[in-house]
LOVOMAR-528624 format. One record per residue (C-alpha): residue number from 1; residue in three letters; x, y, z. Coordinates in steps of 0.02 Angstrom, whole numbers, plus 50000, padded with zeros to 5 digits. Layout:
// residues N
NODE     i    aa       u       v       w
NODE   NUM   Ala       X       Y       Z
...
// end
This chain:
// residues 240
NODE     i    aa       u       v       w
NODE     1   Met   51779   50074   51676
NODE     2   Arg   51617   50169   51668
NODE     3   Ser   51498   50098   51537
NODE     4   Ala   51457   50270   51468
NODE     5   Phe   51641   50299   51427
NODE     6   Val   51657   50129   51342
NODE     7   Leu   51500   50154   51238
NODE     8   Ala   51554   50328   51187
NODE     9   Val   51723   50262   51130
NODE    10   Leu   51642   50127   51025
NODE    11   Leu   51531   50254   50939
NODE    12   Leu   51679   50368   50907
NODE    13   Leu   51770   50226   50822
NODE    14   Ala   51623   50215   50702
NODE    15   Ser   51693   50368   50616
NODE    16   Ser   51875   50320   50607
NODE    17   Val   52023   50300   50490
NODE    18   Gly   52050   50380   50322
NODE    19   Trp   51898   50491   50290
NODE    20   Ala   51967   50609   50158
NODE    21   Lys   51862   50761   50207
NODE    22   Asp   51855   50857   50369
NODE    23   Leu   51681   50835   50440
NODE    24   Met   51588   50922   50580
NODE    25   Val   51439   50837   50662
NODE    26   Arg   51342   50931   50795
NODE    27   Gln   51229   50816   50893
NODE    28   Arg   51128   50791   51051
NODE    29   Ala   51186   50635   51143
NODE    30   Met   51157   50536   51302
NODE    31   Ser   51226   50376   51376
NODE    32   Gly   51197   50298   51547
NODE    33   Phe   51055   50240   51656
NODE    34   Gly   50881   50318   51646
NODE    35   Gly   50857   50496   51701
NODE    36   Val   51015   50564   51618
NODE    37   Ser   50979   50720   51516
NODE    38   Pro   51047   50732   51338
NODE    39   Ser   51185   50858   51308
NODE    40   Glu   51248   50941   51151
NODE    41   Glu   51419   50896   51082
NODE    42   Thr   51517   50918   50921
NODE    43   Val   51613   50779   50834
NODE    44   Tyr   51758   50828   50721
NODE    45   Leu   51832   50705   50596
NODE    46   Ser   51999   50765   50530
NODE    47   Gly   52129   50651   50454
NODE    48   Asn   52152   50506   50574
NODE    49   Gln   52085   50598   50726
NODE    50   Ile   51908   50601   50794
NODE    51   Val   51867   50726   50929
NODE    52   Thr   51704   50737   51026
NODE    53   Asp   51694   50904   51117
NODE    54   Ser   51565   50970   51241
NODE    55   Asp   51560   51102   51377
NODE    56   Thr   51625   50980   51509
NODE    57   Thr   51722   50843   51417
NODE    58   Arg   51828   50807   51265
NODE    59   Thr   51873   50637   51194
NODE    60   Ile   52015   50624   51067
NODE    61   Val   52035   50464   50967
NODE    62   Asp   52199   50455   50871
NODE    63   Leu   52194   50312   50746
NODE    64   Asp   52379   50328   50701
NODE    65   Lys   52439   50319   50880
NODE    66   Lys   52295   50204   50929
NODE    67   Thr   52256   50305   51084
NODE    68   Ile   52100   50373   51168
NODE    69   Thr   52118   50530   51274
NODE    70   Ala   51978   50579   51393
NODE    71   Val   51977   50760   51453
NODE    72   Asp   51880   50823   51603
NODE    73   Lys   51864   51011   51581
NODE    74   Arg   51789   51041   51753
NODE    75   Lys   51931   50955   51845
NODE    76   Arg   52062   51013   51718
NODE    77   Thr   52128   50836   51702
NODE    78   Tyr   52149   50706   51565
NODE    79   Ser   52192   50521   51548
NODE    80   Met   52250   50416   51402
NODE    81   Leu   52221   50234   51352
NODE    82   Thr   52290   50136   51206
NODE    83   Phe   52171   50026   51107
NODE    84   Asp   52261   49874   51176
NODE    85   Glu   52238   49937   51354
NODE    86   Leu   52053   49964   51323
NODE    87   Thr   52036   49787   51255
NODE    88   Ala   52132   49719   51406
NODE    89   Gln   52018   49812   51525
NODE    90   Met   51863   49741   51442
NODE    91   Asp   51939   49567   51446
NODE    92   Ala   51981   49588   51631
NODE    93   Leu   51803   49643   51667
NODE    94   Arg   51735   49494   51571
NODE    95   Asn   51847   49375   51668
NODE    96   Ser   51798   49449   51836
NODE    97   Ile   51610   49425   51815
NODE    98   Asp   51606   49257   51906
NODE    99   Lys   51686   49337   52059
NODE   100   Met   51559   49476   52074
NODE   101   Pro   51413   49476   52197
NODE   102   Glu   51258   49397   52121
NODE   103   Glu   51162   49560   52094
NODE   104   Met   51312   49644   52014
NODE   105   Arg   51343   49491   51904
NODE   106   Arg   51163   49495   51842
NODE   107   Gln   51183   49676   51790
NODE   108   Val   51347   49654   51696
NODE   109   Ser   51338   49480   51618
NODE   110   Pro   51210   49520   51480
NODE   111   Leu   51339   49635   51400
NODE   112   Phe   51463   49492   51377
NODE   113   Glu   51351   49345   51334
NODE   114   Glu   51340   49293   51151
NODE   115   Gly   51151   49279   51161
NODE   116   Glu   51035   49287   51012
NODE   117   Pro   51068   49385   50852
NODE   118   Val   51013   49567   50841
NODE   119   Val   50882   49581   50705
NODE   120   Val   50869   49735   50592
NODE   121   Thr   50697   49775   50522
NODE   122   Pro   50662   49923   50406
NODE   123   Thr   50498   50000   50461
NODE   124   Gly   50461   50104   50307
NODE   125   Lys   50448   50260   50413
NODE   126   Thr   50535   50417   50352
NODE   127   Glu   50573   50582   50436
NODE   128   Thr   50676   50737   50402
NODE   129   Ile   50824   50747   50522
NODE   130   Ala   50953   50888   50512
NODE   131   Gly   50882   50933   50342
NODE   132   His   50900   50758   50268
NODE   133   Lys   50772   50623   50231
NODE   134   Ala   50801   50478   50350
NODE   135   Asn   50734   50300   50356
NODE   136   Glu   50701   50203   50516
NODE   137   His   50773   50031   50554
NODE   138   Lys   50720   49939   50712
NODE   139   Leu   50848   49838   50810
NODE   140   Ser   50803   49698   50929
NODE   141   Gly   50887   49545   51003
NODE   142   Gly   50988   49496   51155
NODE   143   Pro   51002   49642   51275
NODE   144   Tyr   50972   49770   51137
NODE   145   Ser   50815   49857   51077
NODE   146   Gly   50788   50021   50987
NODE   147   Ala   50807   50101   50817
NODE   148   Val   50930   50189   50703
NODE   149   Trp   50882   50317   50570
NODE   150   Thr   50997   50336   50419
NODE   151   Thr   51003   50444   50264
NODE   152   Gln   51065   50409   50089
NODE   153   Asp   51090   50596   50058
NODE   154   Leu   51264   50596   50136
NODE   155   Asp   51416   50495   50090
NODE   156   Thr   51447   50364   50222
NODE   157   Pro   51628   50362   50281
NODE   158   Pro   51704   50192   50238
NODE   159   Gln   51774   50191   50415
NODE   160   Phe   51609   50126   50483
NODE   161   Lys   51676   49955   50433
NODE   162   Lys   51819   49983   50553
NODE   163   Trp   51700   50005   50699
NODE   164   Lys   51597   49854   50650
NODE   165   Ala   51754   49747   50646
NODE   166   Ile   51806   49811   50818
NODE   167   Glu   51633   49778   50889
NODE   168   Gln   51632   49600   50826
NODE   169   Ser   51809   49566   50886
NODE   170   Arg   51753   49600   51065
NODE   171   Gly   51633   49453   51061
NODE   172   Gly   51478   49443   51167
NODE   173   Ala   51328   49553   51139
NODE   174   Ala   51436   49687   51057
NODE   175   Arg   51479   49565   50918
NODE   176   Arg   51296   49533   50888
NODE   177   Leu   51263   49720   50879
NODE   178   Gly   51407   49742   50757
NODE   179   Glu   51337   49606   50644
NODE   180   Ala   51168   49694   50643
NODE   181   Met   51243   49864   50604
NODE   182   Glu   51326   49792   50449
NODE   183   Lys   51151   49772   50378
NODE   184   Val   51105   49955   50404
NODE   185   Thr   51151   50063   50255
NODE   186   Gly   51168   50252   50251
NODE   187   Phe   51237   50387   50364
NODE   188   Pro   51163   50376   50541
NODE   189   Leu   51069   50531   50597
NODE   190   Arg   50976   50465   50749
NODE   191   Thr   51009   50316   50861
NODE   192   Lys   50913   50262   51015
NODE   193   Leu   50960   50100   51102
NODE   194   Gln   50920   50017   51267
NODE   195   Val   51037   49887   51339
NODE   196   Lys   50944   49776   51461
NODE   197   Thr   51024   49736   51628
NODE   198   Ala   50956   49659   51787
NODE   199   Ala   50928   49834   51854
NODE   200   Glu   50865   49978   51746
NODE   201   Pro   50924   49975   51565
NODE   202   Ile   51071   50073   51500
NODE   203   Glu   51011   50203   51375
NODE   204   Leu   51113   50263   51228
NODE   205   Ser   51050   50395   51107
NODE   206   Asn   51109   50529   50989
NODE   207   Glu   51027   50641   50860
NODE   208   Val   51122   50740   50731
NODE   209   Leu   51073   50924   50729
NODE   210   Glu   51194   50978   50592
NODE   211   Val   51322   50893   50481
NODE   212   Arg   51437   50978   50356
NODE   213   Glu   51613   50983   50287
NODE   214   Ala   51717   51094   50400
NODE   215   Ser   51894   51098   50470
NODE   216   Pro   51904   51091   50659
NODE   217   Pro   51977   51233   50764
NODE   218   Ala   52159   51190   50799
NODE   219   Asp   52140   51202   50988
NODE   220   Val   52000   51072   50990
NODE   221   Met   52113   50935   50925
NODE   222   Lys   52222   50926   51080
NODE   223   Val   52220   50927   51269
NODE   224   Pro   52200   51106   51333
NODE   225   Asp   52358   51185   51401
NODE   226   Gly   52387   51170   51587
NODE   227   Phe   52283   51012   51614
NODE   228   Thr   52353   50877   51729
NODE   229   Lys   52375   50698   51668
NODE   230   Gln   52299   50562   51776
NODE   231   Ala   52300   50373   51769
NODE   232   Pro   52153   50304   51668
NODE   233   Pro   52009   50218   51757
NODE   234   Thr   52029   50031   51779
NODE   235   Ser   51910   49888   51751
NODE   236   Gly   51917   49828   51930
NODE   237   Lys   51741   49889   51959
NODE   238   Pro   51585   49852   51858
NODE   239   Pro   51508   49983   51742
NODE   240   Gln   51416   50120   51835
// end
């Protein structure tokens, strides 16, 4: 499975179950190796569904059905994974590391090693992001380095705890990151992380441009009509 897809899913789960209000978050986001340009996307939280929609893709997380649907608008196709299938794919990838060529193994293994704790350090810096005062927290440890900016102006959905629990249950570096994020209070408005690998680092960033209470358009919460279902990607290959 592509690392960008996995990382995106984990972030989506940060805004999961039971948020009583419909929320719309418009943001600029990027995930992948260096040189990838950020793109604008809109995240809708409605009931137990979280949808991230952009010009080219749509990801639908259904917390009741425990499914993740990835839509490719350019190819007019979609695929679906259950949470259990996603966990099984990550486990299979973890178990296949020893069989990979050395260079490939060096790139992938840092993501699955327990490593050192990720340390959170408030810097005292403040900035206005999307109209809200935000505070910076640096993150460092293991393969991770970067910062997250949060605000106390907005109610933080209690579902962030759900994501932290999922992160930690995966073990490895993701568990360490989940432990660190538990120490960061407030609603996240900007995140910029680097995940070190043997090659160039994986970069993950997003910045909220607008956040408000709003009901999503009905057609955004489903796969577009006429799209063809395909088998989901497998974990037989390392992240790309």
